[in-house]
VOGU-3710 file (C-alpha; in Angstrom, 3 decimals, decimal comma):
1> mayidgtiaa> -0,028/-0,007/0,036  0,987/3,605/-0,512  2,928/5,714/1,938  1,560/9,199/2,849  3,481/12,342/4,103  0,896/14,671/5,678  1,362/18,215/6,849  -0,802/20,900/8,461  0,270/24,544/8,331  -0,903/27,989/8,999
11> vptgnkdayi> -0,523/30,255/6,070  -1,037/34,056/6,014  -4,398/34,434/4,254  -2,988/37,109/2,180  -0,303/34,767/0,770  -2,903/32,350/-0,766  -1,691/33,095/-4,219  1,994/32,885/-3,279  1,245/29,489/-1,581  -0,288/28,148/-4,883
21> efskkvspif> 2,627/29,376/-6,852  5,070/27,738/-4,211  3,033/24,513/-4,443  3,148/24,511/-8,276  6,849/25,030/-8,140  7,764/22,367/-5,576  5,309/19,626/-6,459  7,124/18,602/-9,652  10,230/18,182/-7,693  8,603/15,696/-5,390
31> kehgalnvve> 7,134/13,868/-8,433  10,504/13,886/-10,146  11,923/12,142/-6,989  9,045/9,359/-6,850  6,024/10,953/-5,382  2,748/9,793/-7,050  0,973/12,985/-6,336  0,912/16,112/-4,268  -2,386/17,485/-2,841  -2,756/20,995/-1,281
41> cwgddvpegk> -5,957/22,050/0,378  -6,903/25,541/1,687  -9,002/25,521/4,844  -12,570/26,264/4,185  -14,559/24,715/7,034  -12,027/24,084/9,897  -13,821/24,137/13,232  -12,294/25,272/16,464  -11,961/22,467/19,001  -12,782/22,410/22,578
51> tnsmytatmc> -9,594/20,889/23,857  -7,271/21,109/20,695  -7,664/21,910/17,074  -5,614/22,635/13,870  -5,590/26,299/14,992  -4,071/25,562/18,339  -1,667/22,851/17,019  -0,166/25,268/14,389  -0,540/28,363/16,583  -2,581/29,774/13,751
61> kpdetivfsw> -3,016/33,574/13,946  -6,304/35,490/13,236  -4,949/36,561/9,753  -3,844/33,026/8,751  -5,623/30,140/7,197  -5,050/26,259/7,768  -3,615/24,316/4,930  -3,801/20,523/4,880  -1,464/18,760/2,378  -0,406/15,346/1,516
71> itwpskavrd> 2,156/13,594/-0,727  1,446/9,984/-1,822  4,457/7,737/-2,275  4,397/4,154/-3,714  6,077/2,882/-0,561  8,022/4,030/2,467  11,371/2,916/0,843  10,630/5,133/-2,174  9,540/7,983/0,131  12,786/7,685/2,137
81> tgmakvmsdp> 14,887/7,823/-0,981  12,849/10,430/-2,572  12,651/12,722/0,251  16,319/12,697/0,885  16,685/13,680/-2,849  14,077/16,439/-2,387  15,716/17,937/0,577  19,068/17,964/-1,080  17,756/19,391/-4,435  19,066/22,956/-4,829
91> rmspettpmp> 15,647/23,948/-6,215  14,111/23,523/-2,756  16,685/25,764/-0,973  15,058/28,639/1,032  17,059/31,181/-1,149  15,618/29,596/-4,427  12,059/28,757/-3,317  11,198/30,626/-0,018  8,158/29,330/1,872  5,296/31,758/2,058
101> fdgqrmiigg> 4,555/30,825/5,659  6,248/30,092/8,911  7,747/26,585/8,386  8,552/26,098/12,060  4,805/25,850/12,929  4,246/23,215/10,233  3,234/19,791/11,579  4,627/17,058/9,463  4,268/13,225/9,709  4,755/9,979/7,649
111> fetifea> 1,927/7,476/7,627  1,744/3,879/6,596  -1,614/3,143/4,688  -3,457/0,524/6,788  -6,927/0,751/5,052  -8,348/2,232/1,908  -11,815/1,953/0,517
//
């Protein structure tokens, strides 16, 4: 089954177009290094939680929007190799491709697919 890298981030709402351009620039790099697809989603109906939420987890500010993203890889082995290549790719350097959000508040995780319908 596929392996998924998932992320949640808080992006300045005014940077939506810049975020889309950033995503269009980096997604081919991930695919070049083995990713099957890259999905970026702009928060539209993200509720506040009573105990925790995506807002509190990312320390989202009032002028920011939650973004939920995932990258699908054919396997963890392909992901491990591909992600290492992505991270060392000069096109991904902050000088070449700056992130239009605070990457320190981004939540990242790798997930083994255990069920799909």
